[in-house]
mmCIF entry with sequence, helices, sheets and N, C-alpha, C, O atoms, coordinates in Angstrom:
data_MODEL
# 
_entry.id   MODEL 
# 
_entity.id                         1 
_entity.type                       polymer 
_entity.pdbx_number_of_molecules   1 
# 
_entity_poly.entity_id                      1 
_entity_poly.type                           'polypeptide(L)' 
_entity_poly.nstd_linkage                   no 
_entity_poly.nstd_monomer                   no 
_entity_poly.pdbx_seq_one_letter_code       MQEIKTREKLVQNHWDYTSHAKFYEYRPNYAPATIDMLLKTAKDLYKQTDTGGG 
_entity_poly.pdbx_seq_one_letter_code_can   MQEIKTREKLVQNHWDYTSHAKFYEYRPNYAPATIDMLLKTAKDLYKQTDTGGG 
_entity_poly.pdbx_strand_id                 A 
# 
loop_
_entity_poly_seq.entity_id 
_entity_poly_seq.num 
_entity_poly_seq.mon_id 
_entity_poly_seq.hetero 
1 1  MET n 
1 2  GLN n 
1 3  GLU n 
1 4  ILE n 
1 5  LYS n 
1 6  THR n 
1 7  ARG n 
1 8  GLU n 
1 9  LYS n 
1 10 LEU n 
1 11 VAL n 
1 12 GLN n 
1 13 ASN n 
1 14 HIS n 
1 15 TRP n 
1 16 ASP n 
1 17 TYR n 
1 18 THR n 
1 19 SER n 
1 20 HIS n 
1 21 ALA n 
1 22 LYS n 
1 23 PHE n 
1 24 TYR n 
1 25 GLU n 
1 26 TYR n 
1 27 ARG n 
1 28 PRO n 
1 29 ASN n 
1 30 TYR n 
1 31 ALA n 
1 32 PRO n 
1 33 ALA n 
1 34 THR n 
1 35 ILE n 
1 36 ASP n 
1 37 MET n 
1 38 LEU n 
1 39 LEU n 
1 40 LYS n 
1 41 THR n 
1 42 ALA n 
1 43 LYS n 
1 44 ASP n 
1 45 LEU n 
1 46 TYR n 
1 47 LYS n 
1 48 GLN n 
1 49 THR n 
1 50 ASP n 
1 51 THR n 
1 52 GLY n 
1 53 GLY n 
1 54 GLY n 
# 
_struct_asym.id          A 
_struct_asym.entity_id   1 
# 
loop_
_struct_conf.conf_type_id 
_struct_conf.id 
_struct_conf.pdbx_PDB_helix_id 
_struct_conf.beg_label_comp_id 
_struct_conf.beg_label_asym_id 
_struct_conf.beg_label_seq_id 
_struct_conf.pdbx_beg_PDB_ins_code 
_struct_conf.end_label_comp_id 
_struct_conf.end_label_asym_id 
_struct_conf.end_label_seq_id 
_struct_conf.pdbx_end_PDB_ins_code 
_struct_conf.beg_auth_comp_id 
_struct_conf.beg_auth_asym_id 
_struct_conf.beg_auth_seq_id 
_struct_conf.end_auth_comp_id 
_struct_conf.end_auth_asym_id 
_struct_conf.end_auth_seq_id 
_struct_conf.pdbx_PDB_helix_class 
_struct_conf.details 
_struct_conf.pdbx_PDB_helix_length 
HELX_P HELX_P1 AA1 THR A 18 ? TYR A 26 ? THR A 18 TYR A 26 5 ? 9  
HELX_P HELX_P2 AA2 PRO A 32 ? ASP A 50 ? PRO A 32 ASP A 50 1 ? 19 
# 
_struct_conf_type.id          HELX_P 
_struct_conf_type.criteria    ? 
_struct_conf_type.reference   ? 
# 
loop_
_atom_site.group_PDB 
_atom_site.id 
_atom_site.type_symbol 
_atom_site.label_atom_id 
_atom_site.label_alt_id 
_atom_site.label_comp_id 
_atom_site.label_asym_id 
_atom_site.label_entity_id 
_atom_site.label_seq_id 
_atom_site.pdbx_PDB_ins_code 
_atom_site.Cartn_x 
_atom_site.Cartn_y 
_atom_site.Cartn_z 
_atom_site.occupancy 
_atom_site.B_iso_or_equiv 
_atom_site.pdbx_formal_charge 
_atom_site.auth_seq_id 
_atom_site.auth_comp_id 
_atom_site.auth_asym_id 
_atom_site.auth_atom_id 
_atom_site.pdbx_PDB_model_num 
ATOM 1   N N  . MET A 1 1  ? -0.991 -34.168 25.028  1.00 0.00 ? 1  MET A N  1 
ATOM 2   C CA . MET A 1 1  ? -0.741 -32.876 24.458  1.00 0.00 ? 1  MET A CA 1 
ATOM 3   C C  . MET A 1 1  ? -1.668 -32.676 23.256  1.00 0.00 ? 1  MET A C  1 
ATOM 4   O O  . MET A 1 1  ? -1.837 -33.581 22.439  1.00 0.00 ? 1  MET A O  1 
ATOM 5   N N  . GLN A 1 2  ? -2.275 -31.464 23.151  1.00 0.00 ? 2  GLN A N  1 
ATOM 6   C CA . GLN A 1 2  ? -3.208 -31.191 22.073  1.00 0.00 ? 2  GLN A CA 1 
ATOM 7   C C  . GLN A 1 2  ? -2.456 -30.837 20.790  1.00 0.00 ? 2  GLN A C  1 
ATOM 8   O O  . GLN A 1 2  ? -1.508 -30.052 20.802  1.00 0.00 ? 2  GLN A O  1 
ATOM 9   N N  . GLU A 1 3  ? -2.897 -31.428 19.697  1.00 0.00 ? 3  GLU A N  1 
ATOM 10  C CA . GLU A 1 3  ? -2.270 -31.156 18.408  1.00 0.00 ? 3  GLU A CA 1 
ATOM 11  C C  . GLU A 1 3  ? -2.774 -29.819 17.857  1.00 0.00 ? 3  GLU A C  1 
ATOM 12  O O  . GLU A 1 3  ? -3.976 -29.553 17.863  1.00 0.00 ? 3  GLU A O  1 
ATOM 13  N N  . ILE A 1 4  ? -1.857 -28.988 17.386  1.00 0.00 ? 4  ILE A N  1 
ATOM 14  C CA . ILE A 1 4  ? -2.214 -27.699 16.810  1.00 0.00 ? 4  ILE A CA 1 
ATOM 15  C C  . ILE A 1 4  ? -2.296 -27.858 15.295  1.00 0.00 ? 4  ILE A C  1 
ATOM 16  O O  . ILE A 1 4  ? -1.343 -28.287 14.644  1.00 0.00 ? 4  ILE A O  1 
ATOM 17  N N  . LYS A 1 5  ? -3.454 -27.504 14.755  1.00 0.00 ? 5  LYS A N  1 
ATOM 18  C CA . LYS A 1 5  ? -3.649 -27.607 13.319  1.00 0.00 ? 5  LYS A CA 1 
ATOM 19  C C  . LYS A 1 5  ? -3.347 -26.259 12.673  1.00 0.00 ? 5  LYS A C  1 
ATOM 20  O O  . LYS A 1 5  ? -3.761 -25.214 13.176  1.00 0.00 ? 5  LYS A O  1 
ATOM 21  N N  . THR A 1 6  ? -2.635 -26.290 11.573  1.00 0.00 ? 6  THR A N  1 
ATOM 22  C CA . THR A 1 6  ? -2.352 -25.048 10.844  1.00 0.00 ? 6  THR A CA 1 
ATOM 23  C C  . THR A 1 6  ? -3.371 -24.911 9.715   1.00 0.00 ? 6  THR A C  1 
ATOM 24  O O  . THR A 1 6  ? -3.745 -25.884 9.062   1.00 0.00 ? 6  THR A O  1 
ATOM 25  N N  . ARG A 1 7  ? -3.803 -23.677 9.511   1.00 0.00 ? 7  ARG A N  1 
ATOM 26  C CA . ARG A 1 7  ? -4.775 -23.427 8.462   1.00 0.00 ? 7  ARG A CA 1 
ATOM 27  C C  . ARG A 1 7  ? -4.063 -23.104 7.156   1.00 0.00 ? 7  ARG A C  1 
ATOM 28  O O  . ARG A 1 7  ? -2.981 -22.516 7.142   1.00 0.00 ? 7  ARG A O  1 
ATOM 29  N N  . GLU A 1 8  ? -4.691 -23.499 6.074   1.00 0.00 ? 8  GLU A N  1 
ATOM 30  C CA . GLU A 1 8  ? -4.165 -23.170 4.749   1.00 0.00 ? 8  GLU A CA 1 
ATOM 31  C C  . GLU A 1 8  ? -4.401 -21.682 4.495   1.00 0.00 ? 8  GLU A C  1 
ATOM 32  O O  . GLU A 1 8  ? -5.466 -21.155 4.818   1.00 0.00 ? 8  GLU A O  1 
ATOM 33  N N  . LYS A 1 9  ? -3.425 -21.017 3.928   1.00 0.00 ? 9  LYS A N  1 
ATOM 34  C CA . LYS A 1 9  ? -3.552 -19.593 3.639   1.00 0.00 ? 9  LYS A CA 1 
ATOM 35  C C  . LYS A 1 9  ? -4.543 -19.379 2.513   1.00 0.00 ? 9  LYS A C  1 
ATOM 36  O O  . LYS A 1 9  ? -4.491 -20.056 1.486   1.00 0.00 ? 9  LYS A O  1 
ATOM 37  N N  . LEU A 1 10 ? -5.454 -18.422 2.716   1.00 0.00 ? 10 LEU A N  1 
ATOM 38  C CA . LEU A 1 10 ? -6.449 -18.112 1.701   1.00 0.00 ? 10 LEU A CA 1 
ATOM 39  C C  . LEU A 1 10 ? -5.982 -17.006 0.764   1.00 0.00 ? 10 LEU A C  1 
ATOM 40  O O  . LEU A 1 10 ? -6.508 -16.860 -0.340  1.00 0.00 ? 10 LEU A O  1 
ATOM 41  N N  . VAL A 1 11 ? -4.994 -16.227 1.201   1.00 0.00 ? 11 VAL A N  1 
ATOM 42  C CA . VAL A 1 11 ? -4.508 -15.105 0.413   1.00 0.00 ? 11 VAL A CA 1 
ATOM 43  C C  . VAL A 1 11 ? -3.035 -15.324 0.100   1.00 0.00 ? 11 VAL A C  1 
ATOM 44  O O  . VAL A 1 11 ? -2.242 -15.677 0.973   1.00 0.00 ? 11 VAL A O  1 
ATOM 45  N N  . GLN A 1 12 ? -2.694 -15.112 -1.142  1.00 0.00 ? 12 GLN A N  1 
ATOM 46  C CA . GLN A 1 12 ? -1.306 -15.264 -1.560  1.00 0.00 ? 12 GLN A CA 1 
ATOM 47  C C  . GLN A 1 12 ? -0.489 -14.093 -1.012  1.00 0.00 ? 12 GLN A C  1 
ATOM 48  O O  . GLN A 1 12 ? -0.902 -12.942 -1.153  1.00 0.00 ? 12 GLN A O  1 
ATOM 49  N N  . ASN A 1 13 ? 0.650  -14.361 -0.396  1.00 0.00 ? 13 ASN A N  1 
ATOM 50  C CA . ASN A 1 13 ? 1.485  -13.319 0.190   1.00 0.00 ? 13 ASN A CA 1 
ATOM 51  C C  . ASN A 1 13 ? 2.520  -12.760 -0.784  1.00 0.00 ? 13 ASN A C  1 
ATOM 52  O O  . ASN A 1 13 ? 3.034  -11.662 -0.567  1.00 0.00 ? 13 ASN A O  1 
ATOM 53  N N  . HIS A 1 14 ? 2.825  -13.469 -1.821  1.00 0.00 ? 14 HIS A N  1 
ATOM 54  C CA . HIS A 1 14 ? 3.852  -13.039 -2.769  1.00 0.00 ? 14 HIS A CA 1 
ATOM 55  C C  . HIS A 1 14 ? 3.214  -12.864 -4.138  1.00 0.00 ? 14 HIS A C  1 
ATOM 56  O O  . HIS A 1 14 ? 2.570  -13.772 -4.664  1.00 0.00 ? 14 HIS A O  1 
ATOM 57  N N  . TRP A 1 15 ? 3.403  -11.691 -4.698  1.00 0.00 ? 15 TRP A N  1 
ATOM 58  C CA . TRP A 1 15 ? 2.843  -11.408 -6.012  1.00 0.00 ? 15 TRP A CA 1 
ATOM 59  C C  . TRP A 1 15 ? 3.974  -11.078 -6.979  1.00 0.00 ? 15 TRP A C  1 
ATOM 60  O O  . TRP A 1 15 ? 4.882  -10.317 -6.647  1.00 0.00 ? 15 TRP A O  1 
ATOM 61  N N  . ASP A 1 16 ? 3.915  -11.637 -8.142  1.00 0.00 ? 16 ASP A N  1 
ATOM 62  C CA . ASP A 1 16 ? 4.926  -11.392 -9.160  1.00 0.00 ? 16 ASP A CA 1 
ATOM 63  C C  . ASP A 1 16 ? 4.246  -10.726 -10.358 1.00 0.00 ? 16 ASP A C  1 
ATOM 64  O O  . ASP A 1 16 ? 3.489  -11.363 -11.091 1.00 0.00 ? 16 ASP A O  1 
ATOM 65  N N  . TYR A 1 17 ? 4.527  -9.439  -10.542 1.00 0.00 ? 17 TYR A N  1 
ATOM 66  C CA . TYR A 1 17 ? 3.898  -8.673  -11.609 1.00 0.00 ? 17 TYR A CA 1 
ATOM 67  C C  . TYR A 1 17 ? 4.781  -8.561  -12.855 1.00 0.00 ? 17 TYR A C  1 
ATOM 68  O O  . TYR A 1 17 ? 4.515  -7.736  -13.729 1.00 0.00 ? 17 TYR A O  1 
ATOM 69  N N  . THR A 1 18 ? 5.800  -9.364  -12.937 1.00 0.00 ? 18 THR A N  1 
ATOM 70  C CA . THR A 1 18 ? 6.739  -9.296  -14.047 1.00 0.00 ? 18 THR A CA 1 
ATOM 71  C C  . THR A 1 18 ? 6.037  -9.391  -15.394 1.00 0.00 ? 18 THR A C  1 
ATOM 72  O O  . THR A 1 18 ? 6.375  -8.655  -16.321 1.00 0.00 ? 18 THR A O  1 
ATOM 73  N N  . SER A 1 19 ? 5.084  -10.272 -15.510 1.00 0.00 ? 19 SER A N  1 
ATOM 74  C CA . SER A 1 19 ? 4.406  -10.450 -16.801 1.00 0.00 ? 19 SER A CA 1 
ATOM 75  C C  . SER A 1 19 ? 3.529  -9.251  -17.171 1.00 0.00 ? 19 SER A C  1 
ATOM 76  O O  . SER A 1 19 ? 3.142  -9.105  -18.331 1.00 0.00 ? 19 SER A O  1 
ATOM 77  N N  . HIS A 1 20 ? 3.214  -8.394  -16.201 1.00 0.00 ? 20 HIS A N  1 
ATOM 78  C CA . HIS A 1 20 ? 2.390  -7.214  -16.462 1.00 0.00 ? 20 HIS A CA 1 
ATOM 79  C C  . HIS A 1 20 ? 3.229  -5.974  -16.788 1.00 0.00 ? 20 HIS A C  1 
ATOM 80  O O  . HIS A 1 20 ? 2.683  -4.964  -17.233 1.00 0.00 ? 20 HIS A O  1 
ATOM 81  N N  . ALA A 1 21 ? 4.526  -6.036  -16.577 1.00 0.00 ? 21 ALA A N  1 
ATOM 82  C CA . ALA A 1 21 ? 5.394  -4.861  -16.727 1.00 0.00 ? 21 ALA A CA 1 
ATOM 83  C C  . ALA A 1 21 ? 5.298  -4.234  -18.120 1.00 0.00 ? 21 ALA A C  1 
ATOM 84  O O  . ALA A 1 21 ? 5.383  -3.013  -18.255 1.00 0.00 ? 21 ALA A O  1 
ATOM 85  N N  . LYS A 1 22 ? 5.128  -5.035  -19.123 1.00 0.00 ? 22 LYS A N  1 
ATOM 86  C CA . LYS A 1 22 ? 5.072  -4.504  -20.487 1.00 0.00 ? 22 LYS A CA 1 
ATOM 87  C C  . LYS A 1 22 ? 3.860  -3.602  -20.719 1.00 0.00 ? 22 LYS A C  1 
ATOM 88  O O  . LYS A 1 22 ? 3.823  -2.858  -21.699 1.00 0.00 ? 22 LYS A O  1 
ATOM 89  N N  . PHE A 1 23 ? 2.870  -3.662  -19.827 1.00 0.00 ? 23 PHE A N  1 
ATOM 90  C CA . PHE A 1 23 ? 1.666  -2.848  -19.976 1.00 0.00 ? 23 PHE A CA 1 
ATOM 91  C C  . PHE A 1 23 ? 1.694  -1.578  -19.126 1.00 0.00 ? 23 PHE A C  1 
ATOM 92  O O  . PHE A 1 23 ? 0.810  -0.733  -19.264 1.00 0.00 ? 23 PHE A O  1 
ATOM 93  N N  . TYR A 1 24 ? 2.680  -1.427  -18.261 1.00 0.00 ? 24 TYR A N  1 
ATOM 94  C CA . TYR A 1 24 ? 2.716  -0.276  -17.349 1.00 0.00 ? 24 TYR A CA 1 
ATOM 95  C C  . TYR A 1 24 ? 2.745  1.064   -18.078 1.00 0.00 ? 24 TYR A C  1 
ATOM 96  O O  . TYR A 1 24 ? 2.171  2.045   -17.604 1.00 0.00 ? 24 TYR A O  1 
ATOM 97  N N  . GLU A 1 25 ? 3.405  1.105   -19.220 1.00 0.00 ? 25 GLU A N  1 
ATOM 98  C CA . GLU A 1 25 ? 3.494  2.383   -19.942 1.00 0.00 ? 25 GLU A CA 1 
ATOM 99  C C  . GLU A 1 25 ? 2.126  2.834   -20.467 1.00 0.00 ? 25 GLU A C  1 
ATOM 100 O O  . GLU A 1 25 ? 1.961  4.002   -20.820 1.00 0.00 ? 25 GLU A O  1 
ATOM 101 N N  . TYR A 1 26 ? 1.163  1.943   -20.523 1.00 0.00 ? 26 TYR A N  1 
ATOM 102 C CA . TYR A 1 26 ? -0.174 2.282   -21.019 1.00 0.00 ? 26 TYR A CA 1 
ATOM 103 C C  . TYR A 1 26 ? -1.142 2.678   -19.901 1.00 0.00 ? 26 TYR A C  1 
ATOM 104 O O  . TYR A 1 26 ? -2.271 3.087   -20.171 1.00 0.00 ? 26 TYR A O  1 
ATOM 105 N N  . ARG A 1 27 ? -0.705 2.558   -18.665 1.00 0.00 ? 27 ARG A N  1 
ATOM 106 C CA . ARG A 1 27 ? -1.587 2.875   -17.545 1.00 0.00 ? 27 ARG A CA 1 
ATOM 107 C C  . ARG A 1 27 ? -1.787 4.379   -17.488 1.00 0.00 ? 27 ARG A C  1 
ATOM 108 O O  . ARG A 1 27 ? -0.843 5.134   -17.721 1.00 0.00 ? 27 ARG A O  1 
ATOM 109 N N  . PRO A 1 28 ? -3.009 4.833   -17.181 1.00 0.00 ? 28 PRO A N  1 
ATOM 110 C CA . PRO A 1 28 ? -3.259 6.280   -17.123 1.00 0.00 ? 28 PRO A CA 1 
ATOM 111 C C  . PRO A 1 28 ? -2.515 6.925   -15.959 1.00 0.00 ? 28 PRO A C  1 
ATOM 112 O O  . PRO A 1 28 ? -2.237 6.276   -14.951 1.00 0.00 ? 28 PRO A O  1 
ATOM 113 N N  . ASN A 1 29 ? -2.199 8.196   -16.106 1.00 0.00 ? 29 ASN A N  1 
ATOM 114 C CA . ASN A 1 29 ? -1.569 8.942   -15.022 1.00 0.00 ? 29 ASN A CA 1 
ATOM 115 C C  . ASN A 1 29 ? -2.572 9.159   -13.891 1.00 0.00 ? 29 ASN A C  1 
ATOM 116 O O  . ASN A 1 29 ? -3.785 9.091   -14.090 1.00 0.00 ? 29 ASN A O  1 
ATOM 117 N N  . TYR A 1 30 ? -2.045 9.418   -12.727 1.00 0.00 ? 30 TYR A N  1 
ATOM 118 C CA . TYR A 1 30 ? -2.915 9.758   -11.611 1.00 0.00 ? 30 TYR A CA 1 
ATOM 119 C C  . TYR A 1 30 ? -3.474 11.157  -11.809 1.00 0.00 ? 30 TYR A C  1 
ATOM 120 O O  . TYR A 1 30 ? -2.785 12.036  -12.328 1.00 0.00 ? 30 TYR A O  1 
ATOM 121 N N  . ALA A 1 31 ? -4.711 11.366  -11.401 1.00 0.00 ? 31 ALA A N  1 
ATOM 122 C CA . ALA A 1 31 ? -5.326 12.687  -11.510 1.00 0.00 ? 31 ALA A CA 1 
ATOM 123 C C  . ALA A 1 31 ? -4.594 13.652  -10.580 1.00 0.00 ? 31 ALA A C  1 
ATOM 124 O O  . ALA A 1 31 ? -4.306 13.290  -9.440  1.00 0.00 ? 31 ALA A O  1 
ATOM 125 N N  . PRO A 1 32 ? -4.284 14.877  -11.034 1.00 0.00 ? 32 PRO A N  1 
ATOM 126 C CA . PRO A 1 32 ? -3.586 15.848  -10.193 1.00 0.00 ? 32 PRO A CA 1 
ATOM 127 C C  . PRO A 1 32 ? -4.289 16.095  -8.852  1.00 0.00 ? 32 PRO A C  1 
ATOM 128 O O  . PRO A 1 32 ? -3.623 16.275  -7.833  1.00 0.00 ? 32 PRO A O  1 
ATOM 129 N N  . ALA A 1 33 ? -5.614 16.104  -8.845  1.00 0.00 ? 33 ALA A N  1 
ATOM 130 C CA . ALA A 1 33 ? -6.348 16.312  -7.592  1.00 0.00 ? 33 ALA A CA 1 
ATOM 131 C C  . ALA A 1 33 ? -6.086 15.172  -6.605  1.00 0.00 ? 33 ALA A C  1 
ATOM 132 O O  . ALA A 1 33 ? -6.063 15.389  -5.393  1.00 0.00 ? 33 ALA A O  1 
ATOM 133 N N  . THR A 1 34 ? -5.890 13.978  -7.116  1.00 0.00 ? 34 THR A N  1 
ATOM 134 C CA . THR A 1 34 ? -5.598 12.826  -6.260  1.00 0.00 ? 34 THR A CA 1 
ATOM 135 C C  . THR A 1 34 ? -4.223 12.980  -5.612  1.00 0.00 ? 34 THR A C  1 
ATOM 136 O O  . THR A 1 34 ? -4.060 12.716  -4.421  1.00 0.00 ? 34 THR A O  1 
ATOM 137 N N  . ILE A 1 35 ? -3.247 13.404  -6.389  1.00 0.00 ? 35 ILE A N  1 
ATOM 138 C CA . ILE A 1 35 ? -1.903 13.632  -5.853  1.00 0.00 ? 35 ILE A CA 1 
ATOM 139 C C  . ILE A 1 35 ? -1.944 14.701  -4.770  1.00 0.00 ? 35 ILE A C  1 
ATOM 140 O O  . ILE A 1 35 ? -1.345 14.542  -3.706  1.00 0.00 ? 35 ILE A O  1 
ATOM 141 N N  . ASP A 1 36 ? -2.660 15.801  -5.049  1.00 0.00 ? 36 ASP A N  1 
ATOM 142 C CA . ASP A 1 36 ? -2.781 16.879  -4.067  1.00 0.00 ? 36 ASP A CA 1 
ATOM 143 C C  . ASP A 1 36 ? -3.423 16.382  -2.776  1.00 0.00 ? 36 ASP A C  1 
ATOM 144 O O  . ASP A 1 36 ? -2.974 16.732  -1.684  1.00 0.00 ? 36 ASP A O  1 
ATOM 145 N N  . MET A 1 37 ? -4.468 15.571  -2.896  1.00 0.00 ? 37 MET A N  1 
ATOM 146 C CA . MET A 1 37 ? -5.156 15.042  -1.722  1.00 0.00 ? 37 MET A CA 1 
ATOM 147 C C  . MET A 1 37 ? -4.235 14.134  -0.904  1.00 0.00 ? 37 MET A C  1 
ATOM 148 O O  . MET A 1 37 ? -4.215 14.207  0.324   1.00 0.00 ? 37 MET A O  1 
ATOM 149 N N  . LEU A 1 38 ? -3.484 13.292  -1.583  1.00 0.00 ? 38 LEU A N  1 
ATOM 150 C CA . LEU A 1 38 ? -2.568 12.391  -0.876  1.00 0.00 ? 38 LEU A CA 1 
ATOM 151 C C  . LEU A 1 38 ? -1.470 13.169  -0.155  1.00 0.00 ? 38 LEU A C  1 
ATOM 152 O O  . LEU A 1 38 ? -1.123 12.848  0.982   1.00 0.00 ? 38 LEU A O  1 
ATOM 153 N N  . LEU A 1 39 ? -0.927 14.187  -0.811  1.00 0.00 ? 39 LEU A N  1 
ATOM 154 C CA . LEU A 1 39 ? 0.121  14.994  -0.181  1.00 0.00 ? 39 LEU A CA 1 
ATOM 155 C C  . LEU A 1 39 ? -0.416 15.755  1.027   1.00 0.00 ? 39 LEU A C  1 
ATOM 156 O O  . LEU A 1 39 ? 0.256  15.840  2.055   1.00 0.00 ? 39 LEU A O  1 
ATOM 157 N N  . LYS A 1 40 ? -1.619 16.306  0.909   1.00 0.00 ? 40 LYS A N  1 
ATOM 158 C CA . LYS A 1 40 ? -2.217 17.029  2.025   1.00 0.00 ? 40 LYS A CA 1 
ATOM 159 C C  . LYS A 1 40 ? -2.481 16.075  3.190   1.00 0.00 ? 40 LYS A C  1 
ATOM 160 O O  . LYS A 1 40 ? -2.212 16.406  4.345   1.00 0.00 ? 40 LYS A O  1 
ATOM 161 N N  . THR A 1 41 ? -3.007 14.892  2.880   1.00 0.00 ? 41 THR A N  1 
ATOM 162 C CA . THR A 1 41 ? -3.284 13.906  3.926   1.00 0.00 ? 41 THR A CA 1 
ATOM 163 C C  . THR A 1 41 ? -1.994 13.486  4.627   1.00 0.00 ? 41 THR A C  1 
ATOM 164 O O  . THR A 1 41 ? -1.957 13.395  5.854   1.00 0.00 ? 41 THR A O  1 
ATOM 165 N N  . ALA A 1 42 ? -0.939 13.231  3.857   1.00 0.00 ? 42 ALA A N  1 
ATOM 166 C CA . ALA A 1 42 ? 0.343  12.836  4.443   1.00 0.00 ? 42 ALA A CA 1 
ATOM 167 C C  . ALA A 1 42 ? 0.894  13.957  5.321   1.00 0.00 ? 42 ALA A C  1 
ATOM 168 O O  . ALA A 1 42 ? 1.414  13.702  6.408   1.00 0.00 ? 42 ALA A O  1 
ATOM 169 N N  . LYS A 1 43 ? 0.778  15.194  4.849   1.00 0.00 ? 43 LYS A N  1 
ATOM 170 C CA . LYS A 1 43 ? 1.263  16.333  5.623   1.00 0.00 ? 43 LYS A CA 1 
ATOM 171 C C  . LYS A 1 43 ? 0.485  16.462  6.934   1.00 0.00 ? 43 LYS A C  1 
ATOM 172 O O  . LYS A 1 43 ? 1.073  16.689  7.992   1.00 0.00 ? 43 LYS A O  1 
ATOM 173 N N  . ASP A 1 44 ? -0.845 16.316  6.855   1.00 0.00 ? 44 ASP A N  1 
ATOM 174 C CA . ASP A 1 44 ? -1.685 16.399  8.050   1.00 0.00 ? 44 ASP A CA 1 
ATOM 175 C C  . ASP A 1 44 ? -1.368 15.273  9.032   1.00 0.00 ? 44 ASP A C  1 
ATOM 176 O O  . ASP A 1 44 ? -1.318 15.494  10.242  1.00 0.00 ? 44 ASP A O  1 
ATOM 177 N N  . LEU A 1 45 ? -1.155 14.069  8.508   1.00 0.00 ? 45 LEU A N  1 
ATOM 178 C CA . LEU A 1 45 ? -0.822 12.943  9.384   1.00 0.00 ? 45 LEU A CA 1 
ATOM 179 C C  . LEU A 1 45 ? 0.528  13.157  10.052  1.00 0.00 ? 45 LEU A C  1 
ATOM 180 O O  . LEU A 1 45 ? 0.700  12.848  11.231  1.00 0.00 ? 45 LEU A O  1 
ATOM 181 N N  . TYR A 1 46 ? 1.491  13.691  9.290   1.00 0.00 ? 46 TYR A N  1 
ATOM 182 C CA . TYR A 1 46 ? 2.824  13.946  9.857   1.00 0.00 ? 46 TYR A CA 1 
ATOM 183 C C  . TYR A 1 46 ? 2.728  14.937  10.990  1.00 0.00 ? 46 TYR A C  1 
ATOM 184 O O  . TYR A 1 46 ? 3.370  14.755  12.024  1.00 0.00 ? 46 TYR A O  1 
ATOM 185 N N  . LYS A 1 47 ? 1.943  15.981  10.822  1.00 0.00 ? 47 LYS A N  1 
ATOM 186 C CA . LYS A 1 47 ? 1.771  16.971  11.879  1.00 0.00 ? 47 LYS A CA 1 
ATOM 187 C C  . LYS A 1 47 ? 1.168  16.342  13.123  1.00 0.00 ? 47 LYS A C  1 
ATOM 188 O O  . LYS A 1 47 ? 1.568  16.664  14.242  1.00 0.00 ? 47 LYS A O  1 
ATOM 189 N N  . GLN A 1 48 ? 0.222  15.459  12.936  1.00 0.00 ? 48 GLN A N  1 
ATOM 190 C CA . GLN A 1 48 ? -0.447 14.810  14.061  1.00 0.00 ? 48 GLN A CA 1 
ATOM 191 C C  . GLN A 1 48 ? 0.475  13.844  14.781  1.00 0.00 ? 48 GLN A C  1 
ATOM 192 O O  . GLN A 1 48 ? 0.462  13.773  16.010  1.00 0.00 ? 48 GLN A O  1 
ATOM 193 N N  . THR A 1 49 ? 1.274  13.100  14.033  1.00 0.00 ? 49 THR A N  1 
ATOM 194 C CA . THR A 1 49 ? 2.119  12.087  14.666  1.00 0.00 ? 49 THR A CA 1 
ATOM 195 C C  . THR A 1 49 ? 3.416  12.678  15.227  1.00 0.00 ? 49 THR A C  1 
ATOM 196 O O  . THR A 1 49 ? 4.049  12.067  16.088  1.00 0.00 ? 49 THR A O  1 
ATOM 197 N N  . ASP A 1 50 ? 3.815  13.854  14.749  1.00 0.00 ? 50 ASP A N  1 
ATOM 198 C CA . ASP A 1 50 ? 5.059  14.436  15.195  1.00 0.00 ? 50 ASP A CA 1 
ATOM 199 C C  . ASP A 1 50 ? 4.875  15.304  16.454  1.00 0.00 ? 50 ASP A C  1 
ATOM 200 O O  . ASP A 1 50 ? 5.858  15.772  17.029  1.00 0.00 ? 50 ASP A O  1 
ATOM 201 N N  . THR A 1 51 ? 3.637  15.515  16.877  1.00 0.00 ? 51 THR A N  1 
ATOM 202 C CA . THR A 1 51 ? 3.372  16.329  18.052  1.00 0.00 ? 51 THR A CA 1 
ATOM 203 C C  . THR A 1 51 ? 4.053  15.717  19.266  1.00 0.00 ? 51 THR A C  1 
ATOM 204 O O  . THR A 1 51 ? 3.841  14.550  19.595  1.00 0.00 ? 51 THR A O  1 
ATOM 205 N N  . GLY A 1 52 ? 4.874  16.527  19.926  1.00 0.00 ? 52 GLY A N  1 
ATOM 206 C CA . GLY A 1 52 ? 5.568  16.048  21.121  1.00 0.00 ? 52 GLY A CA 1 
ATOM 207 C C  . GLY A 1 52 ? 6.703  15.105  20.815  1.00 0.00 ? 52 GLY A C  1 
ATOM 208 O O  . GLY A 1 52 ? 7.184  14.411  21.711  1.00 0.00 ? 52 GLY A O  1 
ATOM 209 N N  . GLY A 1 53 ? 7.145  15.062  19.578  1.00 0.00 ? 53 GLY A N  1 
ATOM 210 C CA . GLY A 1 53 ? 8.211  14.142  19.190  1.00 0.00 ? 53 GLY A CA 1 
ATOM 211 C C  . GLY A 1 53 ? 9.584  14.570  19.706  1.00 0.00 ? 53 GLY A C  1 
ATOM 212 O O  . GLY A 1 53 ? 10.564 13.840  19.554  1.00 0.00 ? 53 GLY A O  1 
ATOM 213 N N  . GLY A 1 54 ? 9.650  15.737  20.306  1.00 0.00 ? 54 GLY A N  1 
ATOM 214 C CA . GLY A 1 54 ? 10.883 16.182  20.937  1.00 0.00 ? 54 GLY A CA 1 
ATOM 215 C C  . GLY A 1 54 ? 11.822 16.835  20.019  1.00 0.00 ? 54 GLY A C  1 
ATOM 216 O O  . GLY A 1 54 ? 12.902 17.255  20.435  1.00 0.00 ? 54 GLY A O  1 
# 
């Protein structure tokens, strides 16, 4: 029987940002144009995926 070797993970799957939380209040707000673009994209995707959804 052939032995199966497992590879070591190169990317960490669990991230703990607890130590960064104290800096969140200093992060800049999202640009209004970015929010508008994301909402439009989500709306367009919803229309595309809901076609024929019954």
